[in-house]
Structures are given as structure tokens and as C-alpha cells.
PDB file with one MODEL, atoms N, CA, C and O in Angstrom:
MODEL        1
ATOM      1  N   MET A   1     -10.911  21.182 -19.639  1.00  0.00           N
ATOM      2  CA  MET A   1     -10.990  21.268 -18.468  1.00  0.00           C
ATOM      3  C   MET A   1      -9.558  21.212 -17.826  1.00  0.00           C
ATOM      4  O   MET A   1      -8.937  20.150 -17.805  1.00  0.00           O
ATOM      5  N   PRO A   2      -8.940  22.608 -17.197  1.00  0.00           N
ATOM      6  CA  PRO A   2      -7.585  21.874 -16.903  1.00  0.00           C
ATOM      7  C   PRO A   2      -7.568  20.929 -15.790  1.00  0.00           C
ATOM      8  O   PRO A   2      -8.438  20.858 -14.922  1.00  0.00           O
ATOM      9  N   SER A   3      -6.485  20.186 -15.877  1.00  0.00           N
ATOM     10  CA  SER A   3      -6.192  19.013 -14.708  1.00  0.00           C
ATOM     11  C   SER A   3      -6.011  19.644 -13.277  1.00  0.00           C
ATOM     12  O   SER A   3      -5.535  20.773 -13.159  1.00  0.00           O
ATOM     13  N   MET A   4      -6.406  18.882 -12.178  1.00  0.00           N
ATOM     14  CA  MET A   4      -6.348  19.608 -11.057  1.00  0.00           C
ATOM     15  C   MET A   4      -5.808  18.672 -10.026  1.00  0.00           C
ATOM     16  O   MET A   4      -6.252  17.529  -9.918  1.00  0.00           O
ATOM     17  N   LYS A   5      -4.757  19.189  -9.188  1.00  0.00           N
ATOM     18  CA  LYS A   5      -3.988  18.451  -8.350  1.00  0.00           C
ATOM     19  C   LYS A   5      -4.318  18.651  -6.833  1.00  0.00           C
ATOM     20  O   LYS A   5      -4.483  19.850  -6.607  1.00  0.00           O
ATOM     21  N   VAL A   6      -4.495  17.731  -5.522  1.00  0.00           N
ATOM     22  CA  VAL A   6      -4.556  18.169  -4.650  1.00  0.00           C
ATOM     23  C   VAL A   6      -2.957  18.110  -3.540  1.00  0.00           C
ATOM     24  O   VAL A   6      -2.372  17.057  -3.285  1.00  0.00           O
ATOM     25  N   VAL A   7      -2.605  19.221  -3.132  1.00  0.00           N
ATOM     26  CA  VAL A   7      -1.570  19.323  -2.644  1.00  0.00           C
ATOM     27  C   VAL A   7      -1.702  19.693  -0.830  1.00  0.00           C
ATOM     28  O   VAL A   7      -2.124  20.731  -0.319  1.00  0.00           O
ATOM     29  N   ILE A   8      -1.316  18.766  -0.319  1.00  0.00           N
ATOM     30  CA  ILE A   8      -1.601  18.712   1.336  1.00  0.00           C
ATOM     31  C   ILE A   8      -0.088  18.894   2.164  1.00  0.00           C
ATOM     32  O   ILE A   8       0.767  18.011   2.228  1.00  0.00           O
ATOM     33  N   ASP A   9      -0.015  19.890   2.611  1.00  0.00           N
ATOM     34  CA  ASP A   9       0.999  20.703   3.388  1.00  0.00           C
ATOM     35  C   ASP A   9       1.266  19.899   4.354  1.00  0.00           C
ATOM     36  O   ASP A   9       0.712  20.206   5.410  1.00  0.00           O
ATOM     37  N   GLU A  10       1.931  18.958   4.379  1.00  0.00           N
ATOM     38  CA  GLU A  10       2.341  17.718   5.843  1.00  0.00           C
ATOM     39  C   GLU A  10       2.895  18.427   6.942  1.00  0.00           C
ATOM     40  O   GLU A  10       2.845  17.823   8.013  1.00  0.00           O
ATOM     41  N   ALA A  11       3.424  19.582   6.948  1.00  0.00           N
ATOM     42  CA  ALA A  11       4.153  19.828   7.903  1.00  0.00           C
ATOM     43  C   ALA A  11       2.925  20.860   8.890  1.00  0.00           C
ATOM     44  O   ALA A  11       3.115  21.368   9.995  1.00  0.00           O
ATOM     45  N   ARG A  12       1.690  20.916   8.034  1.00  0.00           N
ATOM     46  CA  ARG A  12       0.681  21.934   8.746  1.00  0.00           C
ATOM     47  C   ARG A  12      -0.654  20.698   9.389  1.00  0.00           C
ATOM     48  O   ARG A  12      -1.483  20.839  10.288  1.00  0.00           O
ATOM     49  N   CYS A  13      -0.447  19.839   8.710  1.00  0.00           N
ATOM     50  CA  CYS A  13      -1.203  18.847   8.989  1.00  0.00           C
ATOM     51  C   CYS A  13      -1.453  18.209  10.316  1.00  0.00           C
ATOM     52  O   CYS A  13      -0.465  17.815  10.936  1.00  0.00           O
ATOM     53  N   LYS A  14      -2.468  18.076  10.760  1.00  0.00           N
ATOM     54  CA  LYS A  14      -2.454  17.522  12.572  1.00  0.00           C
ATOM     55  C   LYS A  14      -2.956  16.228  12.547  1.00  0.00           C
ATOM     56  O   LYS A  14      -3.268  15.723  13.625  1.00  0.00           O
ATOM     57  N   GLY A  15      -3.105  15.532  11.412  1.00  0.00           N
ATOM     58  CA  GLY A  15      -3.645  14.180  11.274  1.00  0.00           C
ATOM     59  C   GLY A  15      -4.833  14.078  11.975  1.00  0.00           C
ATOM     60  O   GLY A  15      -4.905  13.205  12.840  1.00  0.00           O
ATOM     61  N   CYS A  16      -6.063  15.020  11.706  1.00  0.00           N
ATOM     62  CA  CYS A  16      -7.221  14.351  12.051  1.00  0.00           C
ATOM     63  C   CYS A  16      -8.034  13.372  11.310  1.00  0.00           C
ATOM     64  O   CYS A  16      -8.938  12.731  11.846  1.00  0.00           O
ATOM     65  N   ALA A  17      -7.716  13.269  10.123  1.00  0.00           N
ATOM     66  CA  ALA A  17      -8.124  12.441   9.370  1.00  0.00           C
ATOM     67  C   ALA A  17      -9.582  12.853   8.592  1.00  0.00           C
ATOM     68  O   ALA A  17      -9.976  12.020   7.775  1.00  0.00           O
ATOM     69  N   LEU A  18     -10.235  13.811   8.740  1.00  0.00           N
ATOM     70  CA  LEU A  18     -11.379  14.597   8.434  1.00  0.00           C
ATOM     71  C   LEU A  18     -11.337  14.578   6.804  1.00  0.00           C
ATOM     72  O   LEU A  18     -12.376  14.216   6.251  1.00  0.00           O
ATOM     73  N   CYS A  19     -10.519  14.840   6.203  1.00  0.00           N
ATOM     74  CA  CYS A  19     -10.367  14.873   4.578  1.00  0.00           C
ATOM     75  C   CYS A  19     -10.371  13.363   4.302  1.00  0.00           C
ATOM     76  O   CYS A  19     -10.940  13.208   3.221  1.00  0.00           O
ATOM     77  N   THR A  20     -10.035  12.334   4.743  1.00  0.00           N
ATOM     78  CA  THR A  20      -9.978  10.834   4.529  1.00  0.00           C
ATOM     79  C   THR A  20     -11.609  10.619   4.522  1.00  0.00           C
ATOM     80  O   THR A  20     -12.011   9.854   3.646  1.00  0.00           O
ATOM     81  N   LEU A  21     -12.660  11.234   5.442  1.00  0.00           N
ATOM     82  CA  LEU A  21     -13.838  10.844   5.419  1.00  0.00           C
ATOM     83  C   LEU A  21     -14.613  11.577   4.468  1.00  0.00           C
ATOM     84  O   LEU A  21     -15.670  11.104   4.052  1.00  0.00           O
ATOM     85  N   ALA A  22     -14.024  13.111   3.938  1.00  0.00           N
ATOM     86  CA  ALA A  22     -14.810  13.897   3.170  1.00  0.00           C
ATOM     87  C   ALA A  22     -14.269  13.461   1.605  1.00  0.00           C
ATOM     88  O   ALA A  22     -14.843  13.924   0.618  1.00  0.00           O
ATOM     89  N   CYS A  23     -13.314  12.692   1.497  1.00  0.00           N
ATOM     90  CA  CYS A  23     -12.812  12.314   0.048  1.00  0.00           C
ATOM     91  C   CYS A  23     -14.043  11.422  -0.778  1.00  0.00           C
ATOM     92  O   CYS A  23     -14.136  10.261  -0.380  1.00  0.00           O
ATOM     93  N   PRO A  24     -14.842  11.755  -1.698  1.00  0.00           N
ATOM     94  CA  PRO A  24     -15.925  10.614  -2.282  1.00  0.00           C
ATOM     95  C   PRO A  24     -15.478   9.307  -2.628  1.00  0.00           C
ATOM     96  O   PRO A  24     -16.075   8.231  -2.599  1.00  0.00           O
ATOM     97  N   LYS A  25     -14.044   9.673  -3.038  1.00  0.00           N
ATOM     98  CA  LYS A  25     -13.321   8.403  -3.767  1.00  0.00           C
ATOM     99  C   LYS A  25     -12.328   7.651  -2.918  1.00  0.00           C
ATOM    100  O   LYS A  25     -11.865   6.609  -3.384  1.00  0.00           O
ATOM    101  N   LYS A  26     -11.958   8.051  -1.756  1.00  0.00           N
ATOM    102  CA  LYS A  26     -11.312   7.965  -0.598  1.00  0.00           C
ATOM    103  C   LYS A  26      -9.774   7.741  -1.352  1.00  0.00           C
ATOM    104  O   LYS A  26      -9.066   6.744  -1.205  1.00  0.00           O
ATOM    105  N   LEU A  27      -9.507   8.764  -2.070  1.00  0.00           N
ATOM    106  CA  LEU A  27      -8.000   8.743  -2.561  1.00  0.00           C
ATOM    107  C   LEU A  27      -6.868   9.071  -1.312  1.00  0.00           C
ATOM    108  O   LEU A  27      -5.719   8.631  -1.337  1.00  0.00           O
ATOM    109  N   ILE A  28      -7.489  10.037  -0.084  1.00  0.00           N
ATOM    110  CA  ILE A  28      -6.745  10.429   0.474  1.00  0.00           C
ATOM    111  C   ILE A  28      -6.356   9.417   1.904  1.00  0.00           C
ATOM    112  O   ILE A  28      -7.301   9.129   2.638  1.00  0.00           O
ATOM    113  N   ARG A  29      -5.259   9.014   2.181  1.00  0.00           N
ATOM    114  CA  ARG A  29      -4.753   8.539   3.264  1.00  0.00           C
ATOM    115  C   ARG A  29      -3.872   8.761   4.406  1.00  0.00           C
ATOM    116  O   ARG A  29      -3.210   9.783   4.228  1.00  0.00           O
ATOM    117  N   MET A  30      -3.665   8.283   5.318  1.00  0.00           N
ATOM    118  CA  MET A  30      -2.820   8.805   6.672  1.00  0.00           C
ATOM    119  C   MET A  30      -1.284   8.152   6.281  1.00  0.00           C
ATOM    120  O   MET A  30      -1.003   6.996   5.967  1.00  0.00           O
ATOM    121  N   SER A  31      -0.482   9.248   6.413  1.00  0.00           N
ATOM    122  CA  SER A  31       0.937   8.472   6.615  1.00  0.00           C
ATOM    123  C   SER A  31       1.419   7.578   7.662  1.00  0.00           C
ATOM    124  O   SER A  31       0.914   7.401   8.771  1.00  0.00           O
ATOM    125  N   GLU A  32       2.417   7.062   7.188  1.00  0.00           N
ATOM    126  CA  GLU A  32       3.013   6.123   8.356  1.00  0.00           C
ATOM    127  C   GLU A  32       3.805   6.583   9.066  1.00  0.00           C
ATOM    128  O   GLU A  32       4.140   6.115  10.155  1.00  0.00           O
ATOM    129  N   LYS A  33       4.250   7.641   8.512  1.00  0.00           N
ATOM    130  CA  LYS A  33       5.697   8.462   8.826  1.00  0.00           C
ATOM    131  C   LYS A  33       5.339   9.627   9.533  1.00  0.00           C
ATOM    132  O   LYS A  33       4.412  10.250   9.016  1.00  0.00           O
ATOM    133  N   LEU A  34       6.021  10.305  11.030  1.00  0.00           N
ATOM    134  CA  LEU A  34       5.420  11.415  11.728  1.00  0.00           C
ATOM    135  C   LEU A  34       6.208  12.704  10.839  1.00  0.00           C
ATOM    136  O   LEU A  34       7.323  12.793  10.326  1.00  0.00           O
ATOM    137  N   ASN A  35       4.967  13.689  10.944  1.00  0.00           N
ATOM    138  CA  ASN A  35       5.772  15.228  10.442  1.00  0.00           C
ATOM    139  C   ASN A  35       6.581  15.539  11.471  1.00  0.00           C
ATOM    140  O   ASN A  35       6.862  14.746  12.370  1.00  0.00           O
ATOM    141  N   ARG A  36       7.037  16.828  11.382  1.00  0.00           N
ATOM    142  CA  ARG A  36       7.796  17.583  12.321  1.00  0.00           C
ATOM    143  C   ARG A  36       7.320  17.835  13.803  1.00  0.00           C
ATOM    144  O   ARG A  36       7.900  18.000  14.877  1.00  0.00           O
ATOM    145  N   GLN A  37       5.730  17.783  13.298  1.00  0.00           N
ATOM    146  CA  GLN A  37       5.092  18.188  14.697  1.00  0.00           C
ATOM    147  C   GLN A  37       4.626  16.873  15.569  1.00  0.00           C
ATOM    148  O   GLN A  37       3.949  16.892  16.597  1.00  0.00           O
ATOM    149  N   GLY A  38       5.227  15.593  14.810  1.00  0.00           N
ATOM    150  CA  GLY A  38       4.572  14.521  15.573  1.00  0.00           C
ATOM    151  C   GLY A  38       3.613  13.780  15.233  1.00  0.00           C
ATOM    152  O   GLY A  38       3.670  12.636  15.685  1.00  0.00           O
ATOM    153  N   PHE A  39       2.476  14.109  14.390  1.00  0.00           N
ATOM    154  CA  PHE A  39       1.765  13.758  13.975  1.00  0.00           C
ATOM    155  C   PHE A  39       1.652  12.663  12.543  1.00  0.00           C
ATOM    156  O   PHE A  39       2.649  12.395  11.872  1.00  0.00           O
ATOM    157  N   LEU A  40       0.484  12.197  12.284  1.00  0.00           N
ATOM    158  CA  LEU A  40       0.964  11.487  11.145  1.00  0.00           C
ATOM    159  C   LEU A  40      -0.292  12.244  10.057  1.00  0.00           C
ATOM    160  O   LEU A  40      -1.499  12.341  10.281  1.00  0.00           O
ATOM    161  N   PRO A  41       0.445  12.689   8.904  1.00  0.00           N
ATOM    162  CA  PRO A  41      -0.386  13.556   8.165  1.00  0.00           C
ATOM    163  C   PRO A  41      -1.223  12.951   7.310  1.00  0.00           C
ATOM    164  O   PRO A  41      -1.174  11.722   7.361  1.00  0.00           O
ATOM    165  N   ALA A  42      -1.952  13.400   6.566  1.00  0.00           N
ATOM    166  CA  ALA A  42      -2.657  12.822   5.641  1.00  0.00           C
ATOM    167  C   ALA A  42      -1.950  12.890   4.231  1.00  0.00           C
ATOM    168  O   ALA A  42      -1.559  14.015   3.921  1.00  0.00           O
ATOM    169  N   VAL A  43      -1.802  12.234   3.646  1.00  0.00           N
ATOM    170  CA  VAL A  43      -1.181  12.080   1.957  1.00  0.00           C
ATOM    171  C   VAL A  43      -1.903  11.882   0.945  1.00  0.00           C
ATOM    172  O   VAL A  43      -2.912  11.199   1.121  1.00  0.00           O
ATOM    173  N   PHE A  44      -1.637  12.375  -0.328  1.00  0.00           N
ATOM    174  CA  PHE A  44      -2.525  11.888  -1.532  1.00  0.00           C
ATOM    175  C   PHE A  44      -1.762  11.266  -2.497  1.00  0.00           C
ATOM    176  O   PHE A  44      -1.371  12.067  -3.346  1.00  0.00           O
ATOM    177  N   PRO A  45      -1.438  10.222  -2.660  1.00  0.00           N
ATOM    178  CA  PRO A  45      -0.382   9.878  -3.611  1.00  0.00           C
ATOM    179  C   PRO A  45      -0.510  10.292  -5.080  1.00  0.00           C
ATOM    180  O   PRO A  45      -1.586  10.083  -5.640  1.00  0.00           O
ATOM    181  N   GLU A  46       0.542  10.887  -5.779  1.00  0.00           N
ATOM    182  CA  GLU A  46       0.425  11.492  -7.048  1.00  0.00           C
ATOM    183  C   GLU A  46      -0.257  10.824  -8.312  1.00  0.00           C
ATOM    184  O   GLU A  46      -0.687  11.450  -9.281  1.00  0.00           O
ATOM    185  N   ALA A  47      -0.295   8.965  -8.086  1.00  0.00           N
ATOM    186  CA  ALA A  47      -0.802   8.543  -8.573  1.00  0.00           C
ATOM    187  C   ALA A  47      -2.276   8.301  -8.765  1.00  0.00           C
ATOM    188  O   ALA A  47      -2.827   7.645  -9.650  1.00  0.00           O
ATOM    189  N   CYS A  48      -2.781   8.934  -7.800  1.00  0.00           N
ATOM    190  CA  CYS A  48      -4.351   9.218  -7.516  1.00  0.00           C
ATOM    191  C   CYS A  48      -4.872  10.532  -8.539  1.00  0.00           C
ATOM    192  O   CYS A  48      -6.077  10.692  -8.733  1.00  0.00           O
ATOM    193  N   ASN A  49      -3.891  11.408  -9.139  1.00  0.00           N
ATOM    194  CA  ASN A  49      -4.387  12.804  -9.525  1.00  0.00           C
ATOM    195  C   ASN A  49      -5.442  12.072 -10.675  1.00  0.00           C
ATOM    196  O   ASN A  49      -6.582  12.538 -10.668  1.00  0.00           O
ATOM    197  N   GLN A  50      -5.238  11.252 -11.409  1.00  0.00           N
ATOM    198  CA  GLN A  50      -6.300  10.958 -12.594  1.00  0.00           C
ATOM    199  C   GLN A  50      -7.714  10.235 -12.043  1.00  0.00           C
ATOM    200  O   GLN A  50      -8.669  10.066 -12.801  1.00  0.00           O
ATOM    201  N   ASP A  51      -7.728   9.949 -11.052  1.00  0.00           N
ATOM    202  CA  ASP A  51      -9.263   9.364 -10.372  1.00  0.00           C
ATOM    203  C   ASP A  51      -9.684  10.486  -9.487  1.00  0.00           C
ATOM    204  O   ASP A  51     -10.878  10.420  -9.193  1.00  0.00           O
ATOM    205  N   CYS A  52      -9.025  11.520  -8.968  1.00  0.00           N
ATOM    206  CA  CYS A  52      -9.403  12.745  -8.230  1.00  0.00           C
ATOM    207  C   CYS A  52     -10.384  13.624  -9.050  1.00  0.00           C
ATOM    208  O   CYS A  52      -9.984  14.108 -10.109  1.00  0.00           O
ATOM    209  N   THR A  53     -11.935  13.909  -8.516  1.00  0.00           N
ATOM    210  CA  THR A  53     -12.823  14.446  -9.044  1.00  0.00           C
ATOM    211  C   THR A  53     -12.779  16.159  -9.112  1.00  0.00           C
ATOM    212  O   THR A  53     -13.497  17.038  -9.590  1.00  0.00           O
ATOM    213  N   SER A  54     -11.489  16.093  -8.334  1.00  0.00           N
ATOM    214  CA  SER A  54     -11.218  17.892  -7.744  1.00  0.00           C
ATOM    215  C   SER A  54     -12.069  18.845  -7.022  1.00  0.00           C
ATOM    216  O   SER A  54     -11.980  20.064  -6.875  1.00  0.00           O
ATOM    217  N   CYS A  55     -13.300  17.585  -6.424  1.00  0.00           N
ATOM    218  CA  CYS A  55     -14.405  18.406  -5.695  1.00  0.00           C
ATOM    219  C   CYS A  55     -13.768  19.654  -4.498  1.00  0.00           C
ATOM    220  O   CYS A  55     -14.273  20.714  -4.128  1.00  0.00           O
ATOM    221  N   ALA A  56     -12.687  19.103  -4.187  1.00  0.00           N
ATOM    222  CA  ALA A  56     -12.123  19.952  -2.752  1.00  0.00           C
ATOM    223  C   ALA A  56     -12.940  19.899  -1.973  1.00  0.00           C
ATOM    224  O   ALA A  56     -13.416  20.929  -1.497  1.00  0.00           O
ATOM    225  N   LEU A  57     -13.384  18.562  -1.576  1.00  0.00           N
ATOM    226  CA  LEU A  57     -14.207  18.806  -0.125  1.00  0.00           C
ATOM    227  C   LEU A  57     -13.164  18.231   0.766  1.00  0.00           C
ATOM    228  O   LEU A  57     -13.492  18.054   1.939  1.00  0.00           O
ATOM    229  N   CYS A  58     -12.292  17.999   0.498  1.00  0.00           N
ATOM    230  CA  CYS A  58     -11.377  17.219   1.694  1.00  0.00           C
ATOM    231  C   CYS A  58     -10.380  18.849   1.909  1.00  0.00           C
ATOM    232  O   CYS A  58      -9.821  18.888   3.005  1.00  0.00           O
ATOM    233  N   ALA A  59     -10.190  19.834   1.201  1.00  0.00           N
ATOM    234  CA  ALA A  59      -9.470  21.172   1.760  1.00  0.00           C
ATOM    235  C   ALA A  59     -10.848  21.907   2.059  1.00  0.00           C
ATOM    236  O   ALA A  59     -10.425  22.905   2.641  1.00  0.00           O
ATOM    237  N   GLN A  60     -12.247  22.043   2.027  1.00  0.00           N
ATOM    238  CA  GLN A  60     -12.967  22.594   2.690  1.00  0.00           C
ATOM    239  C   GLN A  60     -13.077  21.712   4.376  1.00  0.00           C
ATOM    240  O   GLN A  60     -13.266  22.162   5.506  1.00  0.00           O
ATOM    241  N   MET A  61     -12.926  20.738   4.020  1.00  0.00           N
ATOM    242  CA  MET A  61     -13.016  19.941   5.684  1.00  0.00           C
ATOM    243  C   MET A  61     -11.762  20.098   6.183  1.00  0.00           C
ATOM    244  O   MET A  61     -11.576  19.421   7.195  1.00  0.00           O
ATOM    245  N   CYS A  62     -10.787  20.788   5.810  1.00  0.00           N
ATOM    246  CA  CYS A  62      -9.633  20.630   6.670  1.00  0.00           C
ATOM    247  C   CYS A  62      -9.678  21.992   7.849  1.00  0.00           C
ATOM    248  O   CYS A  62      -9.983  23.172   7.677  1.00  0.00           O
ATOM    249  N   PRO A  63      -9.311  21.377   8.865  1.00  0.00           N
ATOM    250  CA  PRO A  63      -9.524  22.903  10.072  1.00  0.00           C
ATOM    251  C   PRO A  63      -8.064  23.245   9.956  1.00  0.00           C
ATOM    252  O   PRO A  63      -7.829  24.318  10.511  1.00  0.00           O
ATOM    253  N   ASP A  64      -6.909  22.630   9.363  1.00  0.00           N
ATOM    254  CA  ASP A  64      -5.753  23.405   9.475  1.00  0.00           C
ATOM    255  C   ASP A  64      -5.338  24.088   8.058  1.00  0.00           C
ATOM    256  O   ASP A  64      -4.208  24.447   7.729  1.00  0.00           O
ATOM    257  N   VAL A  65      -6.281  24.156   7.465  1.00  0.00           N
ATOM    258  CA  VAL A  65      -5.998  24.768   5.948  1.00  0.00           C
ATOM    259  C   VAL A  65      -4.587  24.068   5.447  1.00  0.00           C
ATOM    260  O   VAL A  65      -3.734  24.794   4.937  1.00  0.00           O
ATOM    261  N   ALA A  66      -4.378  22.827   5.579  1.00  0.00           N
ATOM    262  CA  ALA A  66      -3.256  22.108   5.007  1.00  0.00           C
ATOM    263  C   ALA A  66      -3.806  21.360   3.674  1.00  0.00           C
ATOM    264  O   ALA A  66      -3.065  20.453   3.293  1.00  0.00           O
ATOM    265  N   ILE A  67      -4.799  21.546   3.016  1.00  0.00           N
ATOM    266  CA  ILE A  67      -4.862  21.356   1.638  1.00  0.00           C
ATOM    267  C   ILE A  67      -5.370  22.004   0.465  1.00  0.00           C
ATOM    268  O   ILE A  67      -6.430  22.559   0.755  1.00  0.00           O
ATOM    269  N   THR A  68      -5.106  22.142  -0.558  1.00  0.00           N
ATOM    270  CA  THR A  68      -5.312  22.958  -1.458  1.00  0.00           C
ATOM    271  C   THR A  68      -5.545  22.225  -2.596  1.00  0.00           C
ATOM    272  O   THR A  68      -4.745  21.306  -2.773  1.00  0.00           O
ATOM    273  N   VAL A  69      -6.606  22.396  -3.608  1.00  0.00           N
ATOM    274  CA  VAL A  69      -6.604  22.051  -4.808  1.00  0.00           C
ATOM    275  C   VAL A  69      -6.387  22.596  -5.838  1.00  0.00           C
ATOM    276  O   VAL A  69      -7.333  23.151  -6.396  1.00  0.00           O
ATOM    277  N   GLN A  70      -5.054  22.624  -6.450  1.00  0.00           N
ATOM    278  CA  GLN A  70      -4.210  23.747  -7.554  1.00  0.00           C
ATOM    279  C   GLN A  70      -4.633  23.045  -9.115  1.00  0.00           C
ATOM    280  O   GLN A  70      -5.051  21.909  -9.339  1.00  0.00           O
ATOM    281  N   LYS A  71      -4.390  24.036  -9.964  1.00  0.00           N
ATOM    282  CA  LYS A  71      -4.335  23.655 -11.344  1.00  0.00           C
ATOM    283  C   LYS A  71      -3.058  23.296 -11.516  1.00  0.00           C
ATOM    284  O   LYS A  71      -2.071  23.921 -11.130  1.00  0.00           O
ATOM    285  N   GLU A  72      -3.096  21.949 -12.291  1.00  0.00           N
ATOM    286  CA  GLU A  72      -1.863  21.642 -12.616  1.00  0.00           C
ATOM    287  C   GLU A  72      -1.327  21.832 -14.274  1.00  0.00           C
ATOM    288  O   GLU A  72      -2.033  21.492 -15.223  1.00  0.00           O
ATOM    289  N   GLU A  73      -0.029  22.403 -14.414  1.00  0.00           N
ATOM    290  CA  GLU A  73      -0.350  22.827 -15.542  1.00  0.00           C
ATOM    291  C   GLU A  73       0.443  21.746 -16.769  1.00  0.00           C
ATOM    292  O   GLU A  73       0.707  20.594 -16.422  1.00  0.00           O
ATOM    293  N   LYS A  74       0.681  22.074 -17.760  1.00  0.00           N
ATOM    294  CA  LYS A  74       1.303  20.958 -18.674  1.00  0.00           C
ATOM    295  C   LYS A  74       2.894  20.544 -18.116  1.00  0.00           C
ATOM    296  O   LYS A  74       3.716  21.433 -17.897  1.00  0.00           O
ATOM    297  N   GLY A  75       3.138  19.436 -17.965  1.00  0.00           N
ATOM    298  CA  GLY A  75       4.588  19.187 -18.050  1.00  0.00           C
ATOM    299  C   GLY A  75       4.653  18.955 -16.364  1.00  0.00           C
ATOM    300  O   GLY A  75       5.749  18.947 -15.803  1.00  0.00           O
ATOM    301  N   GLY A  76       3.052  18.719 -15.402  1.00  0.00           N
ATOM    302  CA  GLY A  76       3.281  18.502 -13.830  1.00  0.00           C
ATOM    303  C   GLY A  76       3.897  19.365 -13.710  1.00  0.00           C
ATOM    304  O   GLY A  76       4.972  18.850 -14.015  1.00  0.00           O
ATOM    305  N   ALA A  77       4.238  20.852 -13.385  1.00  0.00           N
ATOM    306  CA  ALA A  77       4.580  21.834 -12.807  1.00  0.00           C
ATOM    307  C   ALA A  77       3.572  22.395 -12.651  1.00  0.00           C
ATOM    308  O   ALA A  77       2.670  22.309 -13.484  1.00  0.00           O
ATOM    309  N   GLN A  78       3.458  23.182 -11.439  1.00  0.00           N
ATOM    310  CA  GLN A  78       2.843  24.069 -10.534  1.00  0.00           C
ATOM    311  C   GLN A  78       2.671  25.286 -11.134  1.00  0.00           C
ATOM    312  O   GLN A  78       2.147  26.212 -10.514  1.00  0.00           O
TER     313      GLN A  78
ENDMDL
END
């Protein structure tokens, strides 16, 4: 099974936090730094990749389409 990775476009995120509620493992958190739009965006720490189930509920819940779940190629590159 290929390794998957959650990618959050922090510039598109408006900080609604719906993804944090949708994540069954509670791996997504809200940033402490404002993005360019003045919102506290969602962040997915890279260290959490191994704990992520790749269910993509976070991406499905995001009203701003700021989250994708992508196949991670060997070596960590996209």
C-alpha cells in the first residue's frame, strides 16, 4: 500500500477547524501563526504521517478545498 500524506494549503485555509473535528485520530491542529489572509490555518505536522489513516475525511469536510491527501513517493518527494 502506498504511503499517503495530508497536504494543507495554509494560504487557502480560513481557520474554520472543521478538519480538526473530522480527523478520527485528531492529528490536525490549528496554527498559532496567521496566514496572509489573517486566519489561523490548520496544520498537519509531518511527524503525524505514520499515524494518519489516509481516510481523507479532513479533505471532504474542508469548505475551502484547502486539504488534499496525496500519494507520497519514496524518499518523501511528491
